[in-house]
N, C-alpha and C positions, 0 to 999 in steps of 0.2 A: 784291342782292348780286351775285360774280363767278361770271365761269361762263357757264354755257348756260344756269341752271336746270333747270326739270320739262323730262318727257320721257324718251325711252327709248332716243333716238336715240346718246349713249357706250356702252349697251350692243349697239349693231349695230353701234359701231365696234373694241370691241373682239372682239366675234366676228367679225365679215369680214374686220381686218386679221390675229388668232390663225391664220386656216384659209389666207390668204395666205403671212403667216410661214412655216405647217408646210412647205404645200404647196413653197414657194422651198426652204427648209433638205433634205429630201427629195431635191427633182430634185438640186440642187447639187454632188454629186460627181460628176452624169453626165453633166453642161451641160459645149460644151467652145464656142471662139471667140465670137460674138456673143451668141452664148445665155445665157452667160455674165453679158453685159451685162442683159439680160432676167430674170436671176434675179435681180439687184443692184437694178434697179426695184423687183421685187416686194417683194424684202427690206427694200425704202428705202420705198414706199409703206405696206406691209403693217404695216410695226414703228410707219411715224410712225405712221398710225391706231391702232392699238393705245395707243401713247403719248398721240394728243386723249383718246379715250378716258378711258387713266388720269387724266391732268390732271383732267378733271372731275371723277371718282369722291369725288379725293386732294380739290375742288375744294367738291364736295357735303360731304366733310368737313365741312370749316373752316370753310364755312358752316352746319353744324349748330350748331359749338361756338361760334358768329361768333348766330347768333342764341338761345341759350338766356343768353352774354351779357351781350345786347344792344350789341354794335361798330356804331359806326356804318358807312356807306358806305364809305368812303376807309379803315378802319381793316380793315373787312371783308374789301375786294378785295386791300388789302395780306397779311394775314392767308395769302390766298387765292392770290396771286401767288409768295408764302415754300412754299403745301405744289404749288404747282403746278412747282418745280424737282426736288422727288424723282424723277419721269420723268424730266426733264432730265439730272439727276444721276447716277441709274443707267445711261442711254443714255451719259452723258456718260466712264463707268468703262471702261463696254468697249472704247468709243473710244477711250480712252486706255490700256488693253491692249493692240494693236492694234498704233498708235502714240504714240506717248509725245508726240513733242514737238507734231507737228499737232495732239493733243491739247488742247497745252497753246493753240496757239497760235489752234484754231477755241473756244477757250472769249476768250481775248481778245478777235476778230471779232464773237462776239457781242454785247460790248458797242458796241461802234462800229455792230450792226446795231440793238441795242437805242436809241441816241444818233437816228439816223437816224429811225429810228421814231417817238421822242419829238418831235422835234420835225416831221415830217409833221404828226403828229396834233395838232398844237395849232394848225392850223392849220384843224380841222375841229369848232373849238371855238365851242359862242356866244359874243356877243360884244355887249359894248355899241354903247352909239353913239359910243365913240370908237375903236373898232376893238380895244378889247385884252380881252381875253380872262381872267376870273375864276381864278385858282388855289385847289385845299382849301388851309385854313391846317396841314394837318400837314402838306405838301409843300411847302411855303414856311418853316416853324419847325425843321424833322426832317429828312428829306429831303433838302433844298440843303446840309445838313452833311455828309450824306453823301457831297453829289459833290463838294465842297469834300476831304473826308479820301480819297477817289475820286484828286483830280486828284494830289495830296502823296506818294500810293503809287503811282504809278502814276510820274511824274517822279521818284523818288526814288529805286527800284525800277532802272527802266529807263535811269538814271543810273551808280548803280552798277554794274551788267552792263557797263553800257559801259566804262566804270575795269576792270574787271579781265578785260576781255577786251583792251584796248588791249596792258596792263601787265603780263598774262600771273601777273596775282599771285592772294593770296587760295589756299586750301587745295588748290583743285582747279586751281593756274591757267590762272584765269582760263579757262576751257573749262565751265564751266557751275558749275550753282547742284548741290549736296549734298542731300541723305538731311538734315541737318539744320538749313541753309538753307530750304529746304521746308518743315520744320515748323512751326519760331520764327513765319514770314512766315504761313503758314495757320492756328496758333494764335491770331494777335495780329487778322489781319482779321477771323474769325472773334468776334471777345471784342466789337469793333464793333459789330456788326451785332446782337449781342443785348445789347447795351447801348438802342441808337436801338431793338430791338421793344421791348424791357419800355420805354424812355422813352415811343415811341408811346402804348400801349395804354393806361398810367397819366394820359398825358396829356390823350390826345383820344378815350378810348375811346368816351366817354358822352357827347363834346359832339355836339351837333346839327350835320349835314354836308346843309345843302339841296343839290337841284341850282339851278342855274340855270333850265330849264328841263323839268322830270323830270315826269314822269307823274303823277294822284291818286295815293293809296295804296292798296295794294290791301285786302283784307278780310287782318285777320291771321290768322292758321295758327298752331300753333304749333306747335316746336321739334321738332326728331328727334329721337328718344330716342337714349339713348346707346349702343347697342347695333347700332341706326341708321348714326352717325356712324362707331364700330368697322369698322362693314362697309363703308363706301363708303372707309374709308380703309386696308385688306388688302385691297382688290381695287385700286385706285389700285396700291401697293407691287407687287404680282404680277402686277398688267400690264405695267408701266417695267419689271419685270426683261423680261419676254419679250419688249414692243417694242423694248427697247435695247437685246439683246442683236439684236437683227435689224440696227437700227442703225448699230450698232458691224461688224456685215460690210461690210452695203454700203459704210460708209466707207470698210474696206480697197478694197473694189476699186475701190471710186469710184479714191481716193490714185493706187493702183497703176497701174490704169489709163491715169487722166491722166496720172502721170510716164513713161510707157513712149508716149506721144502725144506728150510735149515740152513739153505745155499745166504754169501756172506753178502752183508749188506752192501761192503765195496763194492761185489764182482755185479749189481744189479746199478749198482747207479754208474760206473761205467759203459755199462753196455750204453747206458742211456746218454755218455757222454757220448760216442762214439755214432751214437745217434745224430748229437747237437754240432759235433764237427762235419757229420756228411756232405752239407752245404758245402762249405769250406774245399772240406777233398773234391768235389765234381769241377768247383774252377780251379783248382792246382790242373787235375789229371787233362781237361782242356788243354786251356793254355799250354801244354809243355805239347799236347799233341799239335799244335799247332803253332810248336816252335816260338813259345812267345815266353823266356825265359823270363824276361822282368816281371811280366805280367802275373805270371806261373808264383814267382819268387814273394811280391809283391802280399799276393793271398797266403803261400806258407807263414809269413814271418806275420803280417796283420791275427793269423789264426791265435798268436802267439800273444803280441803285442799286445790286442786290442780285446782278450777276455782280463786283462786286469786295470782297465782307466776305458770296458767299453759294459761291457757283460757283464764283470763281478760287479761293478756298482751302481745300475741299474739295479740288478735284484735283490744287493743289498735296498736300495729306493723302493723296493716293487715291497719288499719283508715289511719295513717301516710304515707304507702306507697302509699295506695289508691288514697290518697289528693295529695298527691307529683306526683302521673304520670297523676293526672284529672278523673282519674274511677269516683274517687267521688266529689261533690261540695263543694265549701269551703263559708263562707260567708262573707260577706260584710269586715267584721274584719281581715281575716284569718282564722278564726276559722273553727277547723275540729268539736269536738265534740259538741254540745251547750249547753251549764247551763244552764239547766229549772228544774220545779220543776219535774220530774220524775226521771234527770239522779242525782240529785241532792239527793233524797232520797233512789235512791235504794242502793248509797255509804254510806247513812249516817247510817241507819237502817239493814245492814251488821254490823254493832260494836254490837251491844246484841248477835247477836245471837254467832260471836268468840269468845266473853266474857265468855260465860256462857260457849259453848264448850269447853274451855281451864280448867275451873274454877272446872267443873263437871268431864271433864276426870283424870287431872295432882293430882288431893288431895287427894289421894289413889287409884289410879291404877284400881277403877270398878267404876260401874256405880250400884245406888240404883234403887227402884223403885217412891224415891222423884223426882232426877234426871231424871231419862224420862219421869217423869208428868211434871216438869218444860221446861225441850226442848220443849216436845212438845205442849205446852204452851202459849211460851215466839213468838216459831220458825211461828208459825201457828196463833197467833196473828200480827206477822209484816207482815206477807205475806195476810193477810186479811184488814189488812189498807192499807197497796202499793196496792194491785187490788180494793179497794175502795176510796181511797181516793187520791191515789198516783197519 
């Protein structure tokens, strides 16, 4: 299954990170100058540790469900990846409340970081004598459809945003997207993920998904009880609130501090997106070390496909709800999400990675060295352009 498996490391992360967060939160009002940055690092590091532990708790909860329902490794890894989004979404909620526009940009940049991670990880997969790495059937037949759909969504939405801005058109005179726009987009994108998840479980959860060079099967263990599954889920959710709030405070200090020093806004957003992606990165590394390649691939692919159909739509809906409740301000035209160079570029430039991922995976169900090199090149160049010129 996905995640870190047994052990109490996740408990130590939550406890240790929680202590650091409490100490930094108490000390923050009394600090000035460079000491504020030390406080920010403590909030970010401690909050991230709590989020890591929360991810592990959520994964254990979903693993328990998978064990009771008999899911195969790829499906279990995908569902664990979905569960690991909960702490990230809570964290993102606090970032959106503090910096709505930055929060949206960070969300989209997370997809670019995830795409680069997928391309890099494909270079570590076991390969046959021809230099090709086999990919799981669910990834080829379901996830690639999500890649293609995401390409269409990003290209279409990015072009509409560009046209609205250029011609000052629409209800908000091209200033941005309003509550209704974000609500419709968010609900439509979430619906795609619901259908894809149902299709994945229905078609592939009962199929064997052998690892190419996995370890021998361990002795069968009884699945965890329903109470244990619920307990892990509750701990994960509570920890995600604490860690998410701390990382949100860190994001607020970081963005403000970098802006005062003249650092490009996209650089700060990119750093935050790496923080947001770190939970999935930990899952990939842990699974690969255990030679659970299908689980690692599920995490890597899910980090890409779940951003446009889980993280992004939830972010849009949170923006709509917070704007309607008066938590975040709206512009004079009533727009919630401004249309500018940054918000438009992260949408439009998400199209090439999604298109390349669909083509690289779906054509033969394998990844060659040429495809790996092409993915790393394209994804890295896009990230560079966004960070430097976005």
